[in-house]
C-alpha positions as a Python dict, from the first residue, in 0.01 Angstrom:
ca = {
    (1, 'M'): (0, 0, 0),
    (2, 'V'): (-209, 190, 254),
    (3, 'L'): (-444, 485, 208),
    (4, 'Y'): (-529, 694, 511),
    (5, 'G'): (-768, 985, 489),
    (6, 'S'): (-1067, 1174, 618),
    (7, 'N'): (-1420, 1216, 490),
    (8, 'F'): (-1412, 1592, 565),
    (9, 'G'): (-1193, 1860, 409),
    (10, 'D'): (-1281, 2091, 699),
    (11, 'A'): (-1449, 1911, 988),
    (12, 'N'): (-1568, 2234, 1149),
    (13, 'K'): (-1766, 2328, 839),
    (14, 'R'): (-1832, 1965, 741),
    (15, 'T'): (-1711, 2024, 386),
    (16, 'T'): (-1654, 1725, 165),
    (17, 'T'): (-1411, 1893, -75),
    (18, 'D'): (-1030, 1906, -62),
    (19, 'L'): (-1009, 1583, 136),
    (20, 'P'): (-676, 1507, 305),
    (21, 'V'): (-538, 1167, 203),
    (22, 'L'): (-208, 1000, 277),
    (23, 'P'): (-98, 715, 49),
    (24, 'A'): (190, 509, 185),
    (25, 'G'): (395, 229, 36),
    (26, 'G'): (323, 93, -310),
    (27, 'G'): (604, 278, -485),
    (28, 'F'): (472, 630, -426),
    (29, 'R'): (727, 911, -400),
    (30, 'H'): (722, 1002, -31),
    (31, 'G'): (850, 1302, 164),
    (32, 'Q'): (642, 1563, -17),
    (33, 'H'): (316, 1752, 18),
    (34, 'L'): (100, 1777, -292),
    (35, 'T'): (-196, 2010, -323),
    (36, 'F'): (-447, 1952, -599),
    (37, 'L'): (-633, 2279, -641),
    (38, 'G'): (-734, 2480, -944),
    (39, 'K'): (-612, 2324, -1269),
    (40, 'R'): (-449, 2031, -1083),
    (41, 'N'): (-772, 1936, -905),
    (42, 'D'): (-785, 1564, -984),
    (43, 'P'): (-1091, 1375, -855),
    (44, 'L'): (-1015, 1126, -578),
    (45, 'P'): (-1127, 828, -793),
    (46, 'N'): (-830, 907, -1021),
    (47, 'L'): (-602, 820, -728),
    (48, 'F'): (-792, 493, -679),
    (49, 'V'): (-741, 401, -1047),
    (50, 'G'): (-367, 464, -1013),
    (51, 'M'): (-352, 257, -694),
    (52, 'T'): (-531, -41, -849),
    (53, 'Q'): (-304, -24, -1154),
    (54, 'R'): (1, -32, -925),
    (55, 'M'): (-138, -351, -772),
    (56, 'G'): (-149, -516, -1113),
    (57, 'S'): (-509, -451, -1214),
    (58, 'E'): (-584, -348, -1569),
    (59, 'A'): (-869, -123, -1451),
    (60, 'D'): (-889, 209, -1628),
    (61, 'R'): (-1207, 335, -1460),
    (62, 'F'): (-1341, 374, -1107),
    (63, 'A'): (-1655, 575, -1034),
    (64, 'S'): (-1605, 915, -1203),
    (65, 'A'): (-1233, 869, -1268),
    (66, 'T'): (-1103, 1002, -1596),
    (67, 'N'): (-744, 869, -1579),
    (68, 'P'): (-484, 783, -1314),
    (69, 'C'): (-397, 1070, -1082),
    (70, 'A'): (-65, 1241, -1155),
    (71, 'A'): (50, 1160, -800),
    (72, 'S'): (-4, 787, -855),
    (73, 'K'): (225, 766, -1160),
}
């Protein structure tokens, strides 16, 4: 499992919202583009919880995570 991303959503404006991330391997469904805006705006720590659970951890929290991200299920 690999996670590739950026610390800026828009590098020109130096915004730290809407960060682009690319999870690869680990049983994720690939070949799609998911946008999490509005009601589907999951915090990034939710993705981390889902990733650690896929690796066999029983963690249910990470930073401000509320539950595993829908994309990591």
